[in-house]
C-alpha positions in Angstrom: 107.3 106.1 97.3 109.5 109.3 97.2 110.8 111.0 100.4 109.7 114.1 99.5 106.5 113.3 100.5 104.4 110.4 102.9 101.1 109.1 103.2 99.4 109.4 106.6 96.2 109.2 108.7 94.0 112.6 107.1 91.7 114.8 108.7 89.9 115.8 106.1 89.2 112.5 104.7 91.1 108.6 105.0 94.7 109.0 104.3 96.7 111.6 102.4 99.7 112.6 101.1 102.0 115.0 103.6 104.6 117.2 102.5 107.5 115.2 104.7 110.1 118.9 104.0 109.2 121.6 103.0 108.5 121.6 99.0 108.7 124.7 96.5 106.4 125.3 93.9 107.0 123.2 90.6 108.4 120.8 92.3 108.3 116.8 91.1 106.1 115.2 94.0 105.3 112.1 92.2 105.4 110.5 89.5 102.6 107.3 89.1 102.0 103.9 87.3 98.5 104.4 86.3 96.0 101.0 85.5 92.9 101.5 82.8 89.6 101.2 84.0 86.6 101.4 81.4 84.4 103.6 82.0 81.6 101.5 82.0 83.4 99.4 84.8 80.8 99.0 88.2 83.5 99.8 90.6 83.4 99.5 94.3 83.2 102.7 96.1 86.4 102.2 97.4 88.2 102.1 94.1 85.9 104.7 91.9 86.7 107.0 94.4 90.5 106.8 92.8 89.5 107.1 89.3 91.4 110.0 87.4 89.9 110.9 83.7 92.1 109.3 81.1 90.7 108.9 77.9 87.4 108.9 76.5 87.0 105.2 76.9 88.6 104.9 80.7 89.3 106.3 83.2 92.9 105.3 85.2 94.0 104.6 89.2 97.3 105.2 90.4 98.9 101.7 91.4 102.1 103.3 92.7 103.5 105.9 94.5 101.0 107.8 96.4 98.7 109.1 93.6 95.9 107.5 95.1 95.9 109.0 98.6 95.5 113.0 97.3 92.1 114.4 98.5 90.8 116.7 97.4 90.6 121.1 97.9 88.8 123.6 95.8 92.4 125.5 96.5 94.6 122.4 96.2 98.4 122.5 96.6 99.5 120.3 94.0 98.2 119.3 90.7 98.7 116.8 87.5 101.5 118.4 86.0 101.4 115.8 82.9 99.9 112.5 81.4 101.4 110.0 79.2 99.2 108.2 77.5 102.0 106.0 76.0 103.4 104.4 79.1 100.6 105.2 81.6 102.2 107.3 83.9 100.7 110.2 85.9 103.1 112.9 87.1 102.1 115.5 89.8 104.0 118.7 91.1 103.6 121.1 93.8 100.9 124.2 92.5 102.5 125.9 95.5 104.9 126.2 97.7 103.9 123.6 100.8 105.4 123.4 104.5 106.6 120.4 106.5 104.0 118.3 107.3 100.9 120.1 105.4 98.4 117.8 103.5 99.3 118.0 99.8 95.5 118.2 98.1 94.8 118.2 94.2 91.4 119.1 92.8 89.7 116.3 91.3 85.9 117.1 91.0 83.5 116.9 87.4 86.0 120.4 85.9 89.0 117.9 86.8 90.7 118.6 83.3 90.6 122.3 83.9 93.3 122.1 87.0 95.7 119.6 84.6 98.9 121.7 83.7 99.6 120.8 80.4 
């Protein structure tokens, strides 16, 4: 895990990602290794809520760093900057300036693809 963000209990839902210092817009938050899950896989809810769209036949789950702990917001403060499909890495950056102690959120509902910056 980076020293920029940390995972703590969230008032939004379960655990969340929080800024451990002030973060500037565009700053790298995390590079996460991903594991592929077939889209037809019937996962338990605790895992299904951690899935990210990946490619047509597969979704992916973050298996390193903080990627699976971001909570959803309609006005997110972070976003997926890059998805490296060959090396199974997803990169998160700050979408806005984020004040130390603030929960860092992403958008991950049905229109997720529209919220990936690249």
